[in-house]
Every structure is written in structure tokens, then in C-alpha cells.
N, C-alpha and C positions, 0 to 999 in steps of 0.2 A: 684623617692620616691614616695610613697603612701600617700594617703591624712592624714591618722594620724601624719606620720612622718612631715608632712611640717606644719600641725597645732601644733604639740610638739615647732617646730622651733619659729613659730610667738606667741605662749604664751611666751616662754623663752622670747624672744624681750621686749614684753609688761611689763614682769617683772621686767627685769633690767634696760627699761625705767623708770618704776615706783619708782623703788631704788635710781633711778638718778634724781627726780623728775621731768622727761621732761615734757612736753607740755601734759594736758590731752587728749586733740581729739586724738593726736598722738597715746597716748597707747591706747584709746578706739577700735582706729582702726585697730591695729595689735589685740586684745583680740576680738573684734567683727570677724575679718578674722580667726582668730584659733579656735573660736565656730562654725561658720559655715563650715569650711570644716571638723570638724571632725564629724559632723552630716551626710555631704555630702553625697549622695546615687551614684551619676556619679562618676566615673573615672578621678581624676584630670590628669592625663598623657593624657588621650584621649581628652580632652576638652581642653587642650593646644595644642593638635596637630591640632584640628579642629580650633584654634584660637578662645575659646569662652571663655576663663579666667575672662574675665569684665563682663561676663554675669552672673557669681556667685555674689547673692547677698554679697553687704560687700566688695567686690575686684573691687579694682579700677585699674589707669594705674599703679599706683607705686605700690601697693603688686603685681600686676599681673606680673611685670617684677621682682619682686623678685621671685615669683611661677616659672616662665621661669628660672632663674639661679639656683634653687634647683634642678631641673630638669634634666637640662642640665648637672651640675657638682656634684652633689650631697650636695653641700653647700652652703651657703650664706657668701658673703665676711663680708656685713654689721653685721651679726649677730656676725661672727668671732672674729672681731674687737669691737665688744660692750663687749664680754664676756671678752677682755683684762682690760676692764677699771674698774673691779669691781672684789674681791677675789671669786674665785672658789669654796673658802669653803662657802663664803657669799651665794652664789645659791643653795648649798647643805643646806645650814640651811633652806630655805624654803621649802624644803621636810616635816618638821615639821607641823602636822596638826595645822591648825589656827596661822601659822607663815605666814603672807600676807606681800605683799613687803612693804608696809608702814611702820610695824611695824618692820622688818629689816633694813628698811632703817634708821629708829629713832635710832634703838640699836646701829648699827654702827655708826651713828655719835656723838652720846652722851658716848657709852660706849667702843666704837672700838671693839664691839663685832662680831665677822666675821667668829666662827664655831662652832658647836654643843657643843663641849667639853666648850667652853667659855659661851657660852647662858647656861648652864646647871650649872655651876658655879657661874655665875651672880643671877641666879635664887635662888641658894642656900643661897646665900650670902644677898639676899634681895636689890642686888642691883636696879632692875626691877623696883620694885614697886614705886621708888622714881620718876619715869619719867611721861610727862606728859600724859594723857591718861591711864596711866596704874595704877595698884595696886596689891594687895595682889591676886585676883582673876587672875589676869592676869598672875601672876609668878607660881599660881598653874596648870592654865590652859597649860602654858610652859613646866612644868615640866612633866605633864602628856603626852603632846604631842610627848616630847621627847622619852617617855618611850614606845608610841605607835610607833612611828618610827623606833626604835630599833628593837622593836618585830616583825613588819611588813619587816623589813628588812631584817630580819633573813629567811637562806631559809628553806622551809618546808620539811622535811621527806619525802619520797617517800610513805610510808604506809598513813599516814596521811593525805598527799593531794590526793592519790587515793581513799580514805573511803570518804573523803567532795565531790569528784567531783564527785563519782558515786551516792550520797544522791543525791544530786542539780540536776544530771541528772535523777533520779527515779522519781523525781518531774515533771520535766519540758516535760519529754517525754509522761505524760498523756495527755498535750495540743492536740487537733486536730490541732491547726494551726503549732504544731512540724512534718516536714515532715520526715528531716535527723538530728540526733544527736551526738555528738563524742566530746573525748576530744580532746585538742591539745597541742601546745607546748612540754617543756621540759618531762612533767608529760607523753604524750602519748611516747615520745622517753624513758620510763622509767628510767631519771634521777635518781641517787642516791639522790639527793637532787632538790628541785622544787623551784622556783621562786614565780611569784603570777600564779593561775589555770586558765588554757585557755578551754572555751568550744565552742563549735562552731554548728550555728544550722541553718537549710535549712528553710525559711518559708516564704510565701505569706504574711505574718500578723502580722510584727513583732511587732507592738506597744504592742499585746495583751501578747505576751510572754514577752516583755521586763516588762509590770505591774506584770506580775506574779515573775518576775525573782527578781526581787527588793524589792517586798513581801514576800517573802519566809522567814519563821522561822530563818534560817540560818543569814539573813541580818540583820546585827546591825546600818548599815549605810549604805546608797546609796553615793556612789564617783561620781558618773556620771551616767547619765541616756541619751541615746541619740535612734534614729531608726534603727542604725546598730552596736552600739557599750554601753553596759551599765557595770559598773564594783560596786562590793557590796564588804563591808567589812564584816567581820564574827565576831561574839563572841570571837572567839581567834586571832582577827586583823588580818586574812589571806584575802588577794584582790581575788577575784572571776572576770573573765573578760569574760562575753558573747558577741560574735559576732553572726549577723546575716546576710546571704547571701542569695541570689536567688538560686532555686536549682538546676539551671543551672550551678550555679560557685560553688556548694559544693565540688566536686573534688578537684580545683584548688586551692579553699578555704583551704580545710584539710591540703592539703600538703604545703601550703605557712605558715599557722599559725602554722603546726608541726614542720617547721623548719628542722636543726637548722636556723640561720644566713647563715654561712659559706657553707653548704651543696645549699640553697637556690641560693646563689651568683654564684655557679657552675652551677647550671641548669639553670639559666637564661644564662649567658654565652654561655651555648653549644647551647641552644634556639636560641641565634642570630646567632648563626654561622650557623644556619638552617634556617634563615628566621624567626624564630618565635618570639612571644614575649609572654611568659609567668608570668603571674601575679595572684593576688587572685581574680580576676574576669573571670579568664579562659586562653585557649590558642588559640593565634590568629596567622593566616599568614598574614605577611605584604605584604604590597602592596600601589596600589594607595588607594584602600580601603582594611582597615583592614576587614577578614574572620574569626568567630570563629569555630574553629575547634575541638573544644572539652573543656571539665572543669567540666562536670557532676560528673564523677567519677575519684578519686585519681589515677589511673590507667592510665587514659588519658595521663597524663601528661608526664610519663614515655613511653608510645607508641610512642608519637608522634615525642620523642628524639632518637627512636631505642634502648632505654633500656630494661633489664627486670623489674619487680617490686620491689624496693627497698626497704626492710626490714626497717619499721621504727626504730628499735633500732641503726640502721646502719648510720642515717642519719646526722653525724658529722663532713662530710668532711674529713674520714681518709682512702680516698681510694676506698669508695664503688663505686664511678661513673666510675673512672677508671675500676672497676673490672668489673662494671657491661658491660662496653663497650666491655669487652674481655670475657664477658659470663662467669666471673670465681667467681662469686658471693657464697659465703660458702649457704649451706641448712643448717639455723639456726637449732640448738635445741631445740624443742621443749618440754612444759610442761609432754608431755603425754609419751614422751621417757624414763620418769623417773622411774626407776624400784624399788628402795628402798632409805631410808634416815636412813644415818648409824649414826647421831649424834642426840640421841634424852636422853630425862632426865628423870627419874620416880621420885616418891616419895620417893625412897631411898638417895637421896640427893635433891635438891632444886626443883623439879619438882614438879607439882600438880595432877598426876595421877598415878595409879598403871603401872605396867610393862605390866598387863595384858591389861588395857583399851587406854594405847600408841599402843598397837598390834591390838587391835581390831579396833581403829581409823583408821591405817596405810592401814590393811586390807581391811575397805569401801575404801579407795580411791584408792584401786587395786595394792598396792605393792606387790612384790615378799618377798621380804626381809628388815630388818631393823636391826639396832645396839641399844640396852641400853646401852648407855657412861654415866653412872653418873659419878660425880665430886670425885675425890680422898682425900684421906685423909687431906693432909693440906690445902685443901680450906675449912676454916673452916665455912665463912660465907657462903658457899652454902651447909653445911651440908655434907661434902666430907664422902664416904663411909670409914669407921674404918677399919684395918685389920682385926679385931676379925670378921668383918660381911662382908669380902670380898667374902668369899666362900658362904655365906649363899644367899648373893643376885645373885651369879651364880647360884645356885640351883635351886631359883626362877626362874629366865630366861627360865633354862632349861625346868622345869615344865611347864612354859606356852608355851614353844615351841612345848612341846608334846601336851598339851590339844588345843591350838588353829590352827586348819588346814589352808591349801592353803597361810600358809606366815612363813617365816623363820624368828625367832627370834637371833640374835647374840647375844652373853655374849660380851659386852666391858667395855669400861670405858675412859673418859676423865681425862688422866692422867698428872697432874702438871709436867712442867719442872722446877727443882728447880734454884736459883742464880747460880748455877755453872754446871747447865745443866744435872742434875743428875735426873731420875725418880721418881716420888713419891712413888711407891710401887716397891718392890724386884723381880727380874726376875724370881722367883719361882711360885708367883702369877699371875705376867702377861701372863705366858705360860699358864694358863688356861684358860685366853680370847679367843673369836676367833681373836678378831679385837682390835687394840688399838690407842687411838686417843691421841697425846701429845699436850701441849698448856702452853701458859705463862700467869699467872694472878697475877704475881709481880716483882717488880724488872723495871718496864716501863722507869724508868728514869735510866738505866745504859748506858754507852757506846754503842756505834754501833758495835763494834767489840764483843765486852761482849755478847750481846744479839742473835747476828749473831752466835758464838760460842755456846752458848746455843742449839740453836735450830739442830746446826748441830752434835753436840753429841749424841741428843735425836736419829736423825735421824740415825746415825752411829752405836746405838746399837744393830740394828738389831731386835729390838723389837717393833716398831714404825709404824704402817701401812698410819698413817694421821697425817699430822700438821693440827691443826683448826686456824681459823682465825690469819693467819700467823702473819700479822701488828699491830693487838691489839687496833686496832682503835673504838672510839664509834661516830658515829655522832654526830655532837654537843655539846659534852662532852669531848672528849680526842680524842688528835691527836695520829696517830700513831706513835709505837718506833722507834726509830732508828734503820734501818737491811739493810744489804746487801742483796737483796733480789737476786741479780746476784750468788751471792756465795750459796744463799739457793737453788735457782735451779738447779745449777750445781748438788750440793750434794744429790736433792731430784731425779734427774735421775739418780746418780752412784747406789744410794741404790734402787731405784724402790719406793720411799715413796709419795703416794699421797698429793696433797697438795688443802686444800679444800678451795671452797667458799661459805661461811659463810653467809645463806639467813637471818638470823635474820635482820630484817631492819634498826637497829640502829647499825650496822657491816656494811654489803656486803662486805666482805672481806676475799678474796682478791676483789679488785676494777676493773674494766673493764679493765683498761689499763695493770695492771699487770697480770690478767689472760690471756690477748691475748699474752703477752711478754711471757710466762709460757706456750701457748700452741706452742709459735714459738721456744722455746727450747727443745720440747719433754716431758715436765713434766705431768704427770697423776694427770687429775683434777678431784674433786669430788665435787657433790653440794649438801648440807645439811641445813636442817635448822635449829641445837640448838635447836628444839622446846623442851619447859619446860611445855607443857600441849598439851591437843589433840585439843585446838584450834590455835595451832600454826604449824600445819600441813600444813596448805595450806601457810604457808609463803615460801614456796619452790618457786613461783612465782618469787618470787622478787631474790632470788637466778637463775633464769634461765634468768630472766630479765638482770643481769649481763654478762650469759655467751653467750646470745645474741649478745650485746652491744660488747663484747670481740671476736667478729665473730666464736665463737665456736660450731662446730657440735655435732650431737650425740657421735660420735668416739672418741671425745676429752675428753668424761666425762664417769667416771670409773661406775657410777652407773646407766648408762641406759644400763647397759650387764644383759642381763637374768642371774638367781641366781647361775649356774653352773660356768659359766665363770666368774662371779664377786668373787666366793670362791677363784678359781686357782690363782687371782692375790693377795692374801693375804700373809700375811708373814709366816703363818701357814699352 
């Protein structure tokens, strides 16, 4: 266990003891030990090995014995027993801002409040204001704290987290004291949603960097400030954690704090088998005296284990280490492999730009081809194109295609699949198009079998090239609808229908797990942005992130093909 993990255990012990109204000096001892360990720059495991634990300020014999138990076993019996003495939900309640152990103990003793739900109910009914040391202001603060906690506990969409992290990094990298800087954690692994934002810096002067960090315009509140770790809360109640390490440890720390936890465990286990200790401080050869053999660069970790560099997006313990040992890691798709975007909207439906503007923006990006696929007639909320305007829009696309050189503009449509599986335009109109995308925008609550049959019927029509955002989810807003993806993939393969990875940041649909399954089933996949403006074209990076997490190579994705080869794969 590392310094921070042990510090968290001691903080938890102090909280429980305070709730139980135990001896004040005992509580203070654990609280002090936690604070010291959180800011300790030395490696706790190294101090344990050198039998120097009691040289740490605030660590006496009793605390030292508990640190030893945590390092040797990964847990502490005393803490586990303590946790059984009070409701777990009472501990969770203390995550609410300004809810200290004494207040939690008072509420539990007087009102039997042992959960956030009961806490909110009591505050709304003004039961709390009648207690000693409490009042109406206390109730207001508690309700505000609950809302903050709920907001902060929600995971952040990838795009939002990336924008915030990049803005913070842009400010911090201006400091001459910052030698290296990188995002870390699940954001670096490009998970579709993020918890806290993690940033890692190498610096020999951490104090000045920390001072700058907590004073950033983004920082509404400083949650913690130390020599090696600080945390802020932004105006949107997003937590950002900054860690600072020595330059010689930056690579090892970047690997460690990027994770995932499961991947790191496998790496450490592999290291142990080779007589190595790998942690956030570096790579060490075990022996009578440990010898540092690397850690400044991230690749040092993999080199020491005889592994190729494992792409960041794959580090989820889904077979990447085993594949690396066999030299069978995929050559993952890159953004530069994408040759075109086939799901773009114009101001003919709910897009914000003209066909020509969308094409010019795509050309500037270096694309060879695009598909303008406005919504069909039944999607009134998106100003779907009426049948009477259908051919006029196609004609405008054809004219733009002739006018703008060095990019092919395909005439397409995102055609609604109705509740019975019928397409929203008659066949005679669909045959005027170069590409047809089919999707569901209604009837999300239908039974699994019916929604599955709707999509299958569309694919079996022989008119559909792509099924867009196949599960219909909107992250944080709408769960995926019930769908038999196994059957969808089976029919997609049989009919030669492409299945989309929709890069719109709130969709990212298919997700990485399903996209990897699709690859294994031999399905043709395609990455599109679902752009409704020229500003959305860069969203392709989020779709590529899904594809990389799904182990996809360029050959697995249809729109990595040059124009002529791509056109040959279309139904027409």
C-alpha cells in the first residue's frame, strides 16, 4: 500500500472513533498520522523495510505496527472491526461537505439518521434545526452539501473533463518549475466518463506549483493542499487532483496514476516474478539493497518486464498484458487513419451550417469524402426533411460536390426506423441517395424483441448502409434501450450492413465493450461524428478513443479506406 492509501485508513479510523465519542487523544493521534503520511515525500514501504517507521513525526509504536500490518496484508483488522460497529451508510454520510463526525454522531444519536436520504428528509422537515448546536442555517448548509455531494459524485463526460484538464494544464505548463506535465487516470485512458480529474507534474519546486494550482481561476475551493498532492473543486463542483513527483520518477508515476488499478496489479505481480518492485517512485531491482533501474520514462516500466509499450487505452486488464507477452498487441487505429465522416447534418435539418460549409471544414481537416445525412421527415423535433424537399436537398449536395474540389460529398440521409421497422422514406427516394443511415429516435421503451426486430427489418431491406448509434443511449440522460446485440451483429454480418461507433460525446455508441465484440464477430464498423456543426468535426477523436479501447485496427473500420474502396462497400 502507498502513503495515501494508508493515510486514508487512519483518517477513516479517526472518523469512526469520533462518531463513537472515544478518547480525544486517541482520535488526534490517528488524525495526525493521516495528515503526516499524506504529505510524506518518502516512500512508506521503503521506510518500513529499513525499520524507520517510528522516525516519522507522529508515528509511535502502535501506529507503526498498524502500518506494518497494512503493508504486509493490504488491510488492517482493527479498522475492519471498527467499520462493523457503525452503519456503512453513516460513513458515506460524512462525504457530504461540512458533515463532520461530531455532527454525524449527533444526528445518529438523536434522530437515528444513518444515510444521506434520511439526512435530506430530516432537513426538509426542519427536524435538524431543533437539535443542540444546530439551526436553520445548519439545515441550509446540509441541503447545499447534499446537492454538492451528488453533483461531485456524478461522473464527468469525457469531453467536459478533457476541456477542463487541458485548460488547467495550459496554465500550469507556463511555470518554469514544471518540467513535465500530463493528464493521468481514467481521463488519460479515455474512459467515456471520468471521476476526478488527475494531473501529474514533475518538478523540483512543488510549493510554487501548488500555490499556482490552488489559486487558478477554476478553483472555487481548495479541498487539500500539500507538498505532493493538492485538490481543488471547480465552479462546476468537479474535483481536480494534482500530484507532483521528482523528474526521475515521472514515468513510473505516470504509469501508476494512469491505471487502471487492475492493470497495475498485474504489472506489479509480473515485476515480483522478475525480482522487481514497481511503484509510483520507480523500478527497483530487489536484493540486499534495492537498486533503482528506471522510472524516468513510462516505457521503462514495460522495458523492465520485457513488454512492448502497452497503449494507454488498453490498460484495463482485458488481456493486454498477456497479448504483450506474446507480442500480439494490435496496431491500434489512429485519428490520422480516418479518411471521411459519413454522418454529418446540415441546415437542411437541425444542423448549424450549410452543406458547403460542412464540406469545406471536412476538406480542411484532410478528409477525402463525407456524407451529408440530414434527418428524415418524421423527426419533426429535428426539422426532418420533408418528401417535397427531398430531391432539392440532393440536388444541392450534387452541386456542392461539383463546386468543391478534392473532396467527395455523398448524398445521404439519417432515416428513421418507425415502430414497425419501416424506413421513413419510400424506396424510390432512398435509391436517389449514395448512402443511407438508419436509426431509432422513438419507442425506446418497447420490449427487447420488438426493438431488435425493427433494426433487423431495416437491415434486411437491402437499402441501409449503416445502423447509427445502435443502442440509443445518452450518457447521464438515457440508458441504452433493450436490444439483442448478438442478433443485430449476426444480421449485420449477413447483410453487409455497417454498424456505427457514434463519436458524439454524449453517445459514444457503440461503447468499447460492444465494439470489441463486433470486431470479433467480423462486423464492418464505421466511426462517425454525427456533426451538427463545423465545430463538431473534431469529435472524431472520441470515436477513435472508443475504437482504440475496443482493440480496433484501421482495417476494422470502413472509413479508413480511400474513396474508391469505400464506395465499393456501399449497397449502391
